[in-house]
PDB file of N, H, CA, C and O in Angstrom:
ATOM      1  N   MET A   1       9.723  -5.811 -16.327  1.00  0.00           N
ATOM      2  CA  MET A   1      11.067  -5.267 -16.283  1.00  0.00           C
ATOM      3  C   MET A   1      11.821  -5.904 -15.117  1.00  0.00           C
ATOM      4  O   MET A   1      11.318  -5.958 -13.994  1.00  0.00           O
ATOM      5  N   MET A   2      13.005  -6.373 -15.390  1.00  0.00           N
ATOM      6  H   MET A   2      13.414  -6.328 -16.302  1.00  0.00           H
ATOM      7  CA  MET A   2      13.820  -6.995 -14.358  1.00  0.00           C
ATOM      8  C   MET A   2      14.272  -5.945 -13.342  1.00  0.00           C
ATOM      9  O   MET A   2      14.625  -4.821 -13.698  1.00  0.00           O
ATOM     10  N   LYS A   3      14.252  -6.334 -12.094  1.00  0.00           N
ATOM     11  H   LYS A   3      13.966  -7.248 -11.804  1.00  0.00           H
ATOM     12  CA  LYS A   3      14.680  -5.452 -11.014  1.00  0.00           C
ATOM     13  C   LYS A   3      15.935  -6.020 -10.376  1.00  0.00           C
ATOM     14  O   LYS A   3      16.256  -7.198 -10.537  1.00  0.00           O
ATOM     15  N   SER A   4      16.638  -5.162  -9.648  1.00  0.00           N
ATOM     16  H   SER A   4      16.377  -4.206  -9.517  1.00  0.00           H
ATOM     17  CA  SER A   4      17.836  -5.607  -8.959  1.00  0.00           C
ATOM     18  C   SER A   4      17.450  -6.499  -7.785  1.00  0.00           C
ATOM     19  O   SER A   4      16.293  -6.541  -7.368  1.00  0.00           O
ATOM     20  N   GLU A   5      18.439  -7.207  -7.267  1.00  0.00           N
ATOM     21  H   GLU A   5      19.379  -7.174  -7.606  1.00  0.00           H
ATOM     22  CA  GLU A   5      18.220  -8.080  -6.108  1.00  0.00           C
ATOM     23  C   GLU A   5      17.626  -7.283  -4.947  1.00  0.00           C
ATOM     24  O   GLU A   5      16.681  -7.731  -4.297  1.00  0.00           O
ATOM     25  N   LYS A   6      18.179  -6.113  -4.694  1.00  0.00           N
ATOM     26  H   LYS A   6      18.946  -5.749  -5.222  1.00  0.00           H
ATOM     27  CA  LYS A   6      17.707  -5.267  -3.593  1.00  0.00           C
ATOM     28  C   LYS A   6      16.236  -4.868  -3.793  1.00  0.00           C
ATOM     29  O   LYS A   6      15.456  -4.880  -2.842  1.00  0.00           O
ATOM     30  N   GLU A   7      15.866  -4.521  -5.018  1.00  0.00           N
ATOM     31  H   GLU A   7      16.500  -4.512  -5.791  1.00  0.00           H
ATOM     32  CA  GLU A   7      14.486  -4.128  -5.310  1.00  0.00           C
ATOM     33  C   GLU A   7      13.522  -5.302  -5.118  1.00  0.00           C
ATOM     34  O   GLU A   7      12.424  -5.125  -4.590  1.00  0.00           O
ATOM     35  N   VAL A   8      13.929  -6.491  -5.544  1.00  0.00           N
ATOM     36  H   VAL A   8      14.821  -6.635  -5.973  1.00  0.00           H
ATOM     37  CA  VAL A   8      13.078  -7.675  -5.390  1.00  0.00           C
ATOM     38  C   VAL A   8      12.899  -8.002  -3.909  1.00  0.00           C
ATOM     39  O   VAL A   8      11.799  -8.342  -3.474  1.00  0.00           O
ATOM     40  N   ILE A   9      13.976  -7.900  -3.139  1.00  0.00           N
ATOM     41  H   ILE A   9      14.869  -7.624  -3.492  1.00  0.00           H
ATOM     42  CA  ILE A   9      13.887  -8.153  -1.695  1.00  0.00           C
ATOM     43  C   ILE A   9      12.933  -7.149  -1.048  1.00  0.00           C
ATOM     44  O   ILE A   9      12.187  -7.503  -0.135  1.00  0.00           O
ATOM     45  N   GLN A  10      12.954  -5.913  -1.511  1.00  0.00           N
ATOM     46  H   GLN A  10      13.560  -5.625  -2.252  1.00  0.00           H
ATOM     47  CA  GLN A  10      12.018  -4.904  -0.994  1.00  0.00           C
ATOM     48  C   GLN A  10      10.572  -5.274  -1.333  1.00  0.00           C
ATOM     49  O   GLN A  10       9.675  -5.079  -0.513  1.00  0.00           O
ATOM     50  N   ILE A  11      10.344  -5.802  -2.522  1.00  0.00           N
ATOM     51  H   ILE A  11      11.073  -5.960  -3.188  1.00  0.00           H
ATOM     52  CA  ILE A  11       8.996  -6.230  -2.912  1.00  0.00           C
ATOM     53  C   ILE A  11       8.549  -7.403  -2.033  1.00  0.00           C
ATOM     54  O   ILE A  11       7.407  -7.436  -1.573  1.00  0.00           O
ATOM     55  N   ILE A  12       9.447  -8.362  -1.801  1.00  0.00           N
ATOM     56  H   ILE A  12      10.374  -8.335  -2.175  1.00  0.00           H
ATOM     57  CA  ILE A  12       9.113  -9.503  -0.942  1.00  0.00           C
ATOM     58  C   ILE A  12       8.761  -9.013   0.459  1.00  0.00           C
ATOM     59  O   ILE A  12       7.781  -9.465   1.051  1.00  0.00           O
ATOM     60  N   ASP A  13       9.549  -8.101   0.981  1.00  0.00           N
ATOM     61  H   ASP A  13      10.345  -7.733   0.500  1.00  0.00           H
ATOM     62  CA  ASP A  13       9.290  -7.543   2.306  1.00  0.00           C
ATOM     63  C   ASP A  13       7.932  -6.838   2.336  1.00  0.00           C
ATOM     64  O   ASP A  13       7.186  -6.949   3.308  1.00  0.00           O
ATOM     65  N   LYS A  14       7.627  -6.123   1.276  1.00  0.00           N
ATOM     66  H   LYS A  14       8.233  -6.033   0.486  1.00  0.00           H
ATOM     67  CA  LYS A  14       6.334  -5.438   1.162  1.00  0.00           C
ATOM     68  C   LYS A  14       5.193  -6.451   1.189  1.00  0.00           C
ATOM     69  O   LYS A  14       4.188  -6.240   1.869  1.00  0.00           O
ATOM     70  N   ILE A  15       5.347  -7.549   0.452  1.00  0.00           N
ATOM     71  H   ILE A  15       6.163  -7.721  -0.099  1.00  0.00           H
ATOM     72  CA  ILE A  15       4.319  -8.596   0.429  1.00  0.00           C
ATOM     73  C   ILE A  15       4.133  -9.187   1.817  1.00  0.00           C
ATOM     74  O   ILE A  15       3.004  -9.383   2.269  1.00  0.00           O
ATOM     75  N   LEU A  16       5.245  -9.473   2.496  1.00  0.00           N
ATOM     76  H   LEU A  16       6.162  -9.314   2.128  1.00  0.00           H
ATOM     77  CA  LEU A  16       5.164 -10.033   3.844  1.00  0.00           C
ATOM     78  C   LEU A  16       4.407  -9.100   4.792  1.00  0.00           C
ATOM     79  O   LEU A  16       3.659  -9.565   5.653  1.00  0.00           O
ATOM     80  N   GLN A  17       4.595  -7.804   4.638  1.00  0.00           N
ATOM     81  H   GLN A  17       5.202  -7.427   3.939  1.00  0.00           H
ATOM     82  CA  GLN A  17       3.882  -6.834   5.475  1.00  0.00           C
ATOM     83  C   GLN A  17       2.414  -6.727   5.076  1.00  0.00           C
ATOM     84  O   GLN A  17       1.536  -6.643   5.934  1.00  0.00           O
ATOM     85  N   LEU A  18       2.152  -6.729   3.773  1.00  0.00           N
ATOM     86  H   LEU A  18       2.866  -6.796   3.076  1.00  0.00           H
ATOM     87  CA  LEU A  18       0.777  -6.572   3.288  1.00  0.00           C
ATOM     88  C   LEU A  18      -0.115  -7.758   3.640  1.00  0.00           C
ATOM     89  O   LEU A  18      -1.334  -7.614   3.726  1.00  0.00           O
ATOM     90  N   ILE A  19       0.483  -8.922   3.842  1.00  0.00           N
ATOM     91  H   ILE A  19       1.474  -9.039   3.773  1.00  0.00           H
ATOM     92  CA  ILE A  19      -0.309 -10.097   4.234  1.00  0.00           C
ATOM     93  C   ILE A  19      -1.102  -9.786   5.500  1.00  0.00           C
ATOM     94  O   ILE A  19      -2.244 -10.219   5.651  1.00  0.00           O
ATOM     95  N   TYR A  20      -0.480  -9.029   6.410  1.00  0.00           N
ATOM     96  H   TYR A  20       0.448  -8.678   6.287  1.00  0.00           H
ATOM     97  CA  TYR A  20      -1.113  -8.729   7.693  1.00  0.00           C
ATOM     98  C   TYR A  20      -1.732  -7.337   7.750  1.00  0.00           C
ATOM     99  O   TYR A  20      -2.721  -7.132   8.453  1.00  0.00           O
ATOM    100  N   ASP A  21      -1.172  -6.391   7.031  1.00  0.00           N
ATOM    101  H   ASP A  21      -0.368  -6.558   6.460  1.00  0.00           H
ATOM    102  CA  ASP A  21      -1.584  -4.999   7.189  1.00  0.00           C
ATOM    103  C   ASP A  21      -2.122  -4.347   5.920  1.00  0.00           C
ATOM    104  O   ASP A  21      -2.353  -3.138   5.913  1.00  0.00           O
ATOM    105  N   GLY A  22      -2.325  -5.096   4.864  1.00  0.00           N
ATOM    106  H   GLY A  22      -2.137  -6.078   4.870  1.00  0.00           H
ATOM    107  CA  GLY A  22      -2.755  -4.484   3.616  1.00  0.00           C
ATOM    108  C   GLY A  22      -4.083  -4.998   3.132  1.00  0.00           C
ATOM    109  O   GLY A  22      -4.657  -5.931   3.694  1.00  0.00           O
ATOM    110  N   THR A  23      -4.561  -4.371   2.074  1.00  0.00           N
ATOM    111  H   THR A  23      -4.095  -3.614   1.617  1.00  0.00           H
ATOM    112  CA  THR A  23      -5.799  -4.818   1.440  1.00  0.00           C
ATOM    113  C   THR A  23      -5.457  -5.901   0.418  1.00  0.00           C
ATOM    114  O   THR A  23      -4.299  -6.050   0.027  1.00  0.00           O
ATOM    115  N   ASP A  24      -6.448  -6.640  -0.004  1.00  0.00           N
ATOM    116  H   ASP A  24      -7.389  -6.519   0.313  1.00  0.00           H
ATOM    117  CA  ASP A  24      -6.243  -7.661  -1.037  1.00  0.00           C
ATOM    118  C   ASP A  24      -5.712  -7.020  -2.312  1.00  0.00           C
ATOM    119  O   ASP A  24      -4.859  -7.587  -2.995  1.00  0.00           O
ATOM    120  N   GLU A  25      -6.223  -5.836  -2.626  1.00  0.00           N
ATOM    121  H   GLU A  25      -6.916  -5.376  -2.071  1.00  0.00           H
ATOM    122  CA  GLU A  25      -5.788  -5.137  -3.837  1.00  0.00           C
ATOM    123  C   GLU A  25      -4.309  -4.765  -3.761  1.00  0.00           C
ATOM    124  O   GLU A  25      -3.577  -4.940  -4.735  1.00  0.00           O
ATOM    125  N   GLU A  26      -3.867  -4.258  -2.623  1.00  0.00           N
ATOM    126  H   GLU A  26      -4.461  -4.116  -1.831  1.00  0.00           H
ATOM    127  CA  GLU A  26      -2.456  -3.904  -2.441  1.00  0.00           C
ATOM    128  C   GLU A  26      -1.572  -5.143  -2.531  1.00  0.00           C
ATOM    129  O   GLU A  26      -0.508  -5.113  -3.149  1.00  0.00           O
ATOM    130  N   LEU A  27      -2.018  -6.221  -1.917  1.00  0.00           N
ATOM    131  H   LEU A  27      -2.883  -6.246  -1.416  1.00  0.00           H
ATOM    132  CA  LEU A  27      -1.261  -7.471  -1.937  1.00  0.00           C
ATOM    133  C   LEU A  27      -1.156  -8.018  -3.357  1.00  0.00           C
ATOM    134  O   LEU A  27      -0.075  -8.417  -3.790  1.00  0.00           O
ATOM    135  N   ASN A  28      -2.263  -8.039  -4.078  1.00  0.00           N
ATOM    136  H   ASN A  28      -3.142  -7.716  -3.726  1.00  0.00           H
ATOM    137  CA  ASN A  28      -2.253  -8.528  -5.459  1.00  0.00           C
ATOM    138  C   ASN A  28      -1.352  -7.675  -6.346  1.00  0.00           C
ATOM    139  O   ASN A  28      -0.653  -8.201  -7.212  1.00  0.00           O
ATOM    140  N   GLU A  29      -1.366  -6.373  -6.133  1.00  0.00           N
ATOM    141  H   GLU A  29      -1.933  -5.946  -5.430  1.00  0.00           H
ATOM    142  CA  GLU A  29      -0.521  -5.465  -6.907  1.00  0.00           C
ATOM    143  C   GLU A  29       0.966  -5.768  -6.661  1.00  0.00           C
ATOM    144  O   GLU A  29       1.761  -5.793  -7.601  1.00  0.00           O
ATOM    145  N   ALA A  30       1.329  -5.995  -5.411  1.00  0.00           N
ATOM    146  H   ALA A  30       0.683  -5.974  -4.648  1.00  0.00           H
ATOM    147  CA  ALA A  30       2.720  -6.302  -5.075  1.00  0.00           C
ATOM    148  C   ALA A  30       3.126  -7.659  -5.655  1.00  0.00           C
ATOM    149  O   ALA A  30       4.252  -7.817  -6.127  1.00  0.00           O
ATOM    150  N   ILE A  31       2.224  -8.633  -5.624  1.00  0.00           N
ATOM    151  H   ILE A  31       1.309  -8.505  -5.241  1.00  0.00           H
ATOM    152  CA  ILE A  31       2.507  -9.951  -6.191  1.00  0.00           C
ATOM    153  C   ILE A  31       2.729  -9.837  -7.696  1.00  0.00           C
ATOM    154  O   ILE A  31       3.651 -10.452  -8.233  1.00  0.00           O
ATOM    155  N   HIS A  32       1.898  -9.060  -8.376  1.00  0.00           N
ATOM    156  H   HIS A  32       1.150  -8.561  -7.940  1.00  0.00           H
ATOM    157  CA  HIS A  32       2.062  -8.878  -9.822  1.00  0.00           C
ATOM    158  C   HIS A  32       3.370  -8.165 -10.140  1.00  0.00           C
ATOM    159  O   HIS A  32       4.015  -8.463 -11.145  1.00  0.00           O
ATOM    160  N   GLU A  33       3.760  -7.226  -9.287  1.00  0.00           N
ATOM    161  H   GLU A  33       3.236  -6.984  -8.471  1.00  0.00           H
ATOM    162  CA  GLU A  33       5.042  -6.543  -9.477  1.00  0.00           C
ATOM    163  C   GLU A  33       6.197  -7.545  -9.370  1.00  0.00           C
ATOM    164  O   GLU A  33       7.149  -7.489 -10.148  1.00  0.00           O
ATOM    165  N   MET A  34       6.104  -8.454  -8.408  1.00  0.00           N
ATOM    166  H   MET A  34       5.330  -8.500  -7.776  1.00  0.00           H
ATOM    167  CA  MET A  34       7.132  -9.472  -8.241  1.00  0.00           C
ATOM    168  C   MET A  34       7.159 -10.407  -9.457  1.00  0.00           C
ATOM    169  O   MET A  34       8.232 -10.747  -9.956  1.00  0.00           O
ATOM    170  N   GLU A  35       5.986 -10.818  -9.929  1.00  0.00           N
ATOM    171  H   GLU A  35       5.114 -10.542  -9.525  1.00  0.00           H
ATOM    172  CA  GLU A  35       5.907 -11.719 -11.087  1.00  0.00           C
ATOM    173  C   GLU A  35       6.590 -11.121 -12.310  1.00  0.00           C
ATOM    174  O   GLU A  35       7.223 -11.831 -13.092  1.00  0.00           O
ATOM    175  N   ALA A  36       6.456  -9.817 -12.465  1.00  0.00           N
ATOM    176  H   ALA A  36       5.942  -9.240 -11.830  1.00  0.00           H
ATOM    177  CA  ALA A  36       7.044  -9.140 -13.618  1.00  0.00           C
ATOM    178  C   ALA A  36       8.526  -8.846 -13.427  1.00  0.00           C
ATOM    179  O   ALA A  36       9.196  -8.421 -14.368  1.00  0.00           O
ATOM    180  N   SER A  37       9.042  -9.064 -12.233  1.00  0.00           N
ATOM    181  H   SER A  37       8.497  -9.409 -11.469  1.00  0.00           H
ATOM    182  CA  SER A  37      10.396  -8.624 -11.920  1.00  0.00           C
ATOM    183  C   SER A  37      11.431  -9.725 -11.821  1.00  0.00           C
ATOM    184  O   SER A  37      12.629  -9.454 -11.912  1.00  0.00           O
ATOM    185  N   VAL A  38      10.996 -10.968 -11.635  1.00  0.00           N
ATOM    186  H   VAL A  38      10.024 -11.188 -11.561  1.00  0.00           H
ATOM    187  CA  VAL A  38      11.973 -12.034 -11.376  1.00  0.00           C
ATOM    188  C   VAL A  38      11.479 -13.346 -11.991  1.00  0.00           C
ATOM    189  O   VAL A  38      10.307 -13.693 -11.843  1.00  0.00           O
ATOM    190  N   PRO A  39      12.372 -14.083 -12.688  1.00  0.00           N
ATOM    191  CA  PRO A  39      11.934 -15.305 -13.364  1.00  0.00           C
ATOM    192  C   PRO A  39      11.552 -16.446 -12.422  1.00  0.00           C
ATOM    193  O   PRO A  39      10.842 -17.366 -12.830  1.00  0.00           O
ATOM    194  N   PHE A  40      12.004 -16.401 -11.187  1.00  0.00           N
ATOM    195  H   PHE A  40      12.580 -15.654 -10.856  1.00  0.00           H
ATOM    196  CA  PHE A  40      11.679 -17.480 -10.249  1.00  0.00           C
ATOM    197  C   PHE A  40      10.648 -17.020  -9.214  1.00  0.00           C
ATOM    198  O   PHE A  40      10.694 -17.419  -8.050  1.00  0.00           O
ATOM    199  N   TYR A  41       9.721 -16.175  -9.662  1.00  0.00           N
ATOM    200  H   TYR A  41       9.684 -15.851 -10.608  1.00  0.00           H
ATOM    201  CA  TYR A  41       8.690 -15.650  -8.764  1.00  0.00           C
ATOM    202  C   TYR A  41       7.828 -16.751  -8.159  1.00  0.00           C
ATOM    203  O   TYR A  41       7.357 -16.608  -7.031  1.00  0.00           O
ATOM    204  N   SER A  42       7.612 -17.842  -8.882  1.00  0.00           N
ATOM    205  H   SER A  42       7.995 -17.958  -9.799  1.00  0.00           H
ATOM    206  CA  SER A  42       6.746 -18.898  -8.346  1.00  0.00           C
ATOM    207  C   SER A  42       7.387 -19.559  -7.128  1.00  0.00           C
ATOM    208  O   SER A  42       6.682 -19.950  -6.198  1.00  0.00           O
ATOM    209  N   LYS A  43       8.709 -19.690  -7.119  1.00  0.00           N
ATOM    210  H   LYS A  43       9.282 -19.372  -7.874  1.00  0.00           H
ATOM    211  CA  LYS A  43       9.397 -20.244  -5.948  1.00  0.00           C
ATOM    212  C   LYS A  43       9.260 -19.289  -4.757  1.00  0.00           C
ATOM    213  O   LYS A  43       9.034 -19.719  -3.626  1.00  0.00           O
ATOM    214  N   ILE A  44       9.402 -17.994  -5.030  1.00  0.00           N
ATOM    215  H   ILE A  44       9.586 -17.645  -5.949  1.00  0.00           H
ATOM    216  CA  ILE A  44       9.245 -16.985  -3.970  1.00  0.00           C
ATOM    217  C   ILE A  44       7.815 -17.033  -3.434  1.00  0.00           C
ATOM    218  O   ILE A  44       7.601 -17.041  -2.221  1.00  0.00           O
ATOM    219  N   TYR A  45       6.846 -17.065  -4.335  1.00  0.00           N
ATOM    220  H   TYR A  45       7.020 -17.059  -5.320  1.00  0.00           H
ATOM    221  CA  TYR A  45       5.434 -17.106  -3.959  1.00  0.00           C
ATOM    222  C   TYR A  45       5.151 -18.308  -3.060  1.00  0.00           C
ATOM    223  O   TYR A  45       4.492 -18.176  -2.028  1.00  0.00           O
ATOM    224  N   ASN A  46       5.653 -19.481  -3.455  1.00  0.00           N
ATOM    225  H   ASN A  46       6.189 -19.588  -4.293  1.00  0.00           H
ATOM    226  CA  ASN A  46       5.422 -20.693  -2.666  1.00  0.00           C
ATOM    227  C   ASN A  46       6.058 -20.604  -1.284  1.00  0.00           C
ATOM    228  O   ASN A  46       5.489 -21.082  -0.303  1.00  0.00           O
ATOM    229  N   MET A  47       7.236 -19.994  -1.209  1.00  0.00           N
ATOM    230  H   MET A  47       7.699 -19.607  -2.007  1.00  0.00           H
ATOM    231  CA  MET A  47       7.890 -19.843   0.100  1.00  0.00           C
ATOM    232  C   MET A  47       7.125 -18.884   0.999  1.00  0.00           C
ATOM    233  O   MET A  47       7.073 -19.077   2.214  1.00  0.00           O
ATOM    234  N   ILE A  48       6.538 -17.861   0.415  1.00  0.00           N
ATOM    235  H   ILE A  48       6.581 -17.704  -0.572  1.00  0.00           H
ATOM    236  CA  ILE A  48       5.783 -16.886   1.209  1.00  0.00           C
ATOM    237  C   ILE A  48       4.481 -17.501   1.717  1.00  0.00           C
ATOM    238  O   ILE A  48       4.155 -17.378   2.898  1.00  0.00           O
ATOM    239  N   PHE A  49       3.742 -18.159   0.836  1.00  0.00           N
ATOM    240  H   PHE A  49       4.007 -18.259  -0.123  1.00  0.00           H
ATOM    241  CA  PHE A  49       2.385 -18.574   1.174  1.00  0.00           C
ATOM    242  C   PHE A  49       2.231 -20.034   1.603  1.00  0.00           C
ATOM    243  O   PHE A  49       1.236 -20.378   2.241  1.00  0.00           O
ATOM    244  N   PHE A  50       3.186 -20.897   1.269  1.00  0.00           N
ATOM    245  H   PHE A  50       3.994 -20.618   0.750  1.00  0.00           H
ATOM    246  CA  PHE A  50       2.988 -22.317   1.545  1.00  0.00           C
ATOM    247  C   PHE A  50       4.088 -22.967   2.377  1.00  0.00           C
ATOM    248  O   PHE A  50       4.042 -24.172   2.621  1.00  0.00           O
ATOM    249  N   SER A  51       5.061 -22.200   2.811  1.00  0.00           N
ATOM    250  H   SER A  51       5.098 -21.221   2.613  1.00  0.00           H
ATOM    251  CA  SER A  51       6.152 -22.759   3.602  1.00  0.00           C
ATOM    252  C   SER A  51       5.903 -22.521   5.086  1.00  0.00           C
ATOM    253  O   SER A  51       5.352 -21.491   5.473  1.00  0.00           O
ATOM    254  N   ASN A  52       6.304 -23.463   5.901  1.00  0.00           N
ATOM    255  H   ASN A  52       6.752 -24.300   5.587  1.00  0.00           H
ATOM    256  CA  ASN A  52       6.203 -23.297   7.359  1.00  0.00           C
ATOM    257  C   ASN A  52       7.439 -22.644   7.938  1.00  0.00           C
ATOM    258  O   ASN A  52       7.477 -22.317   9.125  1.00  0.00           O
ATOM    259  N   GLU A  53       8.462 -22.451   7.098  1.00  0.00           N
ATOM    260  H   GLU A  53       8.431 -22.716   6.134  1.00  0.00           H
ATOM    261  CA  GLU A  53       9.694 -21.811   7.555  1.00  0.00           C
ATOM    262  C   GLU A  53       9.454 -20.323   7.789  1.00  0.00           C
ATOM    263  O   GLU A  53       8.727 -19.682   7.030  1.00  0.00           O
ATOM    264  N   LYS A  54      10.052 -19.785   8.817  1.00  0.00           N
ATOM    265  H   LYS A  54      10.642 -20.306   9.434  1.00  0.00           H
ATOM    266  CA  LYS A  54      10.000 -18.351   9.093  1.00  0.00           C
ATOM    267  C   LYS A  54      11.269 -17.730   8.535  1.00  0.00           C
ATOM    268  O   LYS A  54      12.314 -17.750   9.185  1.00  0.00           O
ATOM    269  N   LEU A  55      11.181 -17.182   7.342  1.00  0.00           N
ATOM    270  H   LEU A  55      10.332 -17.165   6.813  1.00  0.00           H
ATOM    271  CA  LEU A  55      12.332 -16.616   6.667  1.00  0.00           C
ATOM    272  C   LEU A  55      12.156 -15.118   6.460  1.00  0.00           C
ATOM    273  O   LEU A  55      11.038 -14.619   6.331  1.00  0.00           O
ATOM    274  N   THR A  56      13.282 -14.413   6.433  1.00  0.00           N
ATOM    275  H   THR A  56      14.190 -14.818   6.538  1.00  0.00           H
ATOM    276  CA  THR A  56      13.237 -12.991   6.102  1.00  0.00           C
ATOM    277  C   THR A  56      13.085 -12.849   4.591  1.00  0.00           C
ATOM    278  O   THR A  56      13.225 -13.821   3.849  1.00  0.00           O
ATOM    279  N   ALA A  57      12.801 -11.642   4.150  1.00  0.00           N
ATOM    280  H   ALA A  57      12.688 -10.852   4.753  1.00  0.00           H
ATOM    281  CA  ALA A  57      12.668 -11.388   2.718  1.00  0.00           C
ATOM    282  C   ALA A  57      13.958 -11.742   1.987  1.00  0.00           C
ATOM    283  O   ALA A  57      13.915 -12.323   0.903  1.00  0.00           O
ATOM    284  N   GLU A  58      15.095 -11.400   2.566  1.00  0.00           N
ATOM    285  H   GLU A  58      15.129 -10.929   3.447  1.00  0.00           H
ATOM    286  CA  GLU A  58      16.377 -11.714   1.930  1.00  0.00           C
ATOM    287  C   GLU A  58      16.610 -13.225   1.882  1.00  0.00           C
ATOM    288  O   GLU A  58      17.092 -13.744   0.876  1.00  0.00           O
ATOM    289  N   GLU A  59      16.275 -13.925   2.952  1.00  0.00           N
ATOM    290  H   GLU A  59      15.883 -13.503   3.770  1.00  0.00           H
ATOM    291  CA  GLU A  59      16.436 -15.384   2.968  1.00  0.00           C
ATOM    292  C   GLU A  59      15.540 -16.046   1.929  1.00  0.00           C
ATOM    293  O   GLU A  59      15.954 -16.996   1.264  1.00  0.00           O
ATOM    294  N   ILE A  60      14.320 -15.550   1.787  1.00  0.00           N
ATOM    295  H   ILE A  60      13.984 -14.778   2.327  1.00  0.00           H
ATOM    296  CA  ILE A  60      13.402 -16.084   0.773  1.00  0.00           C
ATOM    297  C   ILE A  60      14.004 -15.903  -0.611  1.00  0.00           C
ATOM    298  O   ILE A  60      14.019 -16.834  -1.416  1.00  0.00           O
ATOM    299  N   TYR A  61      14.505 -14.691  -0.886  1.00  0.00           N
ATOM    300  H   TYR A  61      14.493 -13.935  -0.232  1.00  0.00           H
ATOM    301  CA  TYR A  61      15.098 -14.413  -2.198  1.00  0.00           C
ATOM    302  C   TYR A  61      16.287 -15.330  -2.469  1.00  0.00           C
ATOM    303  O   TYR A  61      16.374 -15.951  -3.529  1.00  0.00           O
ATOM    304  N   GLN A  62      17.199 -15.409  -1.506  1.00  0.00           N
ATOM    305  H   GLN A  62      17.129 -14.905  -0.646  1.00  0.00           H
ATOM    306  CA  GLN A  62      18.412 -16.200  -1.702  1.00  0.00           C
ATOM    307  C   GLN A  62      18.098 -17.688  -1.903  1.00  0.00           C
ATOM    308  O   GLN A  62      18.695 -18.344  -2.756  1.00  0.00           O
ATOM    309  N   LYS A  63      17.168 -18.207  -1.117  1.00  0.00           N
ATOM    310  H   LYS A  63      16.683 -17.674  -0.423  1.00  0.00           H
ATOM    311  CA  LYS A  63      16.799 -19.621  -1.221  1.00  0.00           C
ATOM    312  C   LYS A  63      16.121 -19.904  -2.566  1.00  0.00           C
ATOM    313  O   LYS A  63      16.430 -20.901  -3.218  1.00  0.00           O
ATOM    314  N   ALA A  64      15.201 -19.029  -2.980  1.00  0.00           N
ATOM    315  H   ALA A  64      14.950 -18.218  -2.451  1.00  0.00           H
ATOM    316  CA  ALA A  64      14.509 -19.209  -4.263  1.00  0.00           C
ATOM    317  C   ALA A  64      15.500 -19.113  -5.417  1.00  0.00           C
ATOM    318  O   ALA A  64      15.415 -19.882  -6.374  1.00  0.00           O
ATOM    319  N   LYS A  65      16.428 -18.184  -5.334  1.00  0.00           N
ATOM    320  H   LYS A  65      16.497 -17.559  -4.556  1.00  0.00           H
ATOM    321  CA  LYS A  65      17.435 -18.018  -6.380  1.00  0.00           C
ATOM    322  C   LYS A  65      18.322 -19.265  -6.472  1.00  0.00           C
ATOM    323  O   LYS A  65      18.645 -19.722  -7.568  1.00  0.00           O
ATOM    324  N   ALA A  66      18.709 -19.808  -5.323  1.00  0.00           N
ATOM    325  H   ALA A  66      18.446 -19.436  -4.432  1.00  0.00           H
ATOM    326  CA  ALA A  66      19.557 -21.001  -5.304  1.00  0.00           C
ATOM    327  C   ALA A  66      18.831 -22.221  -5.879  1.00  0.00           C
ATOM    328  O   ALA A  66      19.462 -23.075  -6.502  1.00  0.00           O
ATOM    329  N   GLU A  67      17.525 -22.310  -5.679  1.00  0.00           N
ATOM    330  H   GLU A  67      17.012 -21.617  -5.173  1.00  0.00           H
ATOM    331  CA  GLU A  67      16.742 -23.449  -6.174  1.00  0.00           C
ATOM    332  C   GLU A  67      16.332 -23.304  -7.633  1.00  0.00           C
ATOM    333  O   GLU A  67      15.904 -24.273  -8.260  1.00  0.00           O
ATOM    334  N   HIS A  68      16.462 -22.098  -8.173  1.00  0.00           N
ATOM    335  H   HIS A  68      16.810 -21.311  -7.664  1.00  0.00           H
ATOM    336  CA  HIS A  68      16.024 -21.825  -9.548  1.00  0.00           C
ATOM    337  C   HIS A  68      16.948 -22.501 -10.551  1.00  0.00           C
ATOM    338  O   HIS A  68      18.169 -22.355 -10.486  1.00  0.00           O
ATOM    339  N   LYS A  69      16.360 -23.228 -11.463  1.00  0.00           N
ATOM    340  H   LYS A  69      15.369 -23.346 -11.516  1.00  0.00           H
ATOM    341  CA  LYS A  69      17.104 -23.901 -12.519  1.00  0.00           C
ATOM    342  C   LYS A  69      16.566 -23.379 -13.860  1.00  0.00           C
ATOM    343  O   LYS A  69      15.531 -23.848 -14.335  1.00  0.00           O
ATOM    344  N   PRO A  70      17.255 -22.425 -14.461  1.00  0.00           N
ATOM    345  CA  PRO A  70      16.759 -21.883 -15.723  1.00  0.00           C
ATOM    346  C   PRO A  70      16.772 -22.916 -16.843  1.00  0.00           C
ATOM    347  O   PRO A  70      17.588 -23.838 -16.848  1.00  0.00           O
ATOM    348  N   ILE A  71      15.880 -22.750 -17.764  1.00  0.00           N
ATOM    349  H   ILE A  71      15.217 -22.002 -17.760  1.00  0.00           H
ATOM    350  CA  ILE A  71      15.815 -23.644 -18.931  1.00  0.00           C
ATOM    351  C   ILE A  71      16.845 -23.167 -19.942  1.00  0.00           C
ATOM    352  O   ILE A  71      16.799 -22.026 -20.401  1.00  0.00           O
ATOM    353  N   LEU A  72      17.766 -24.045 -20.281  1.00  0.00           N
ATOM    354  H   LEU A  72      17.803 -24.973 -19.909  1.00  0.00           H
ATOM    355  CA  LEU A  72      18.804 -23.697 -21.246  1.00  0.00           C
ATOM    356  C   LEU A  72      18.367 -24.161 -22.636  1.00  0.00           C
ATOM    357  O   LEU A  72      18.014 -25.322 -22.843  1.00  0.00           O
ATOM    358  N   LEU A  73      18.400 -23.233 -23.563  1.00  0.00           N
ATOM    359  H   LEU A  73      18.686 -22.290 -23.395  1.00  0.00           H
ATOM    360  CA  LEU A  73      18.007 -23.561 -24.922  1.00  0.00           C
ATOM    361  C   LEU A  73      19.211 -23.798 -25.791  1.00  0.00           C
ATOM    362  O   LEU A  73      19.067 -24.088 -26.979  1.00  0.00           O
TER     363      LEU A  73
END
């Protein structure tokens, strides 16, 4: 189910916190929630786990959204 921008940013923030303070199960659950909520989740995932940039949850969302190129049929 698609979530609003605010809800997705909250999920990203939750993931950022769970990386340091959560269990693997909690982290995986939050990641799956994000995957089901936004079509450009892979860009968000890569920014969280593979980027050296220190970005806030909102910055991650905005940057991933700007880089997203939907497939037009």
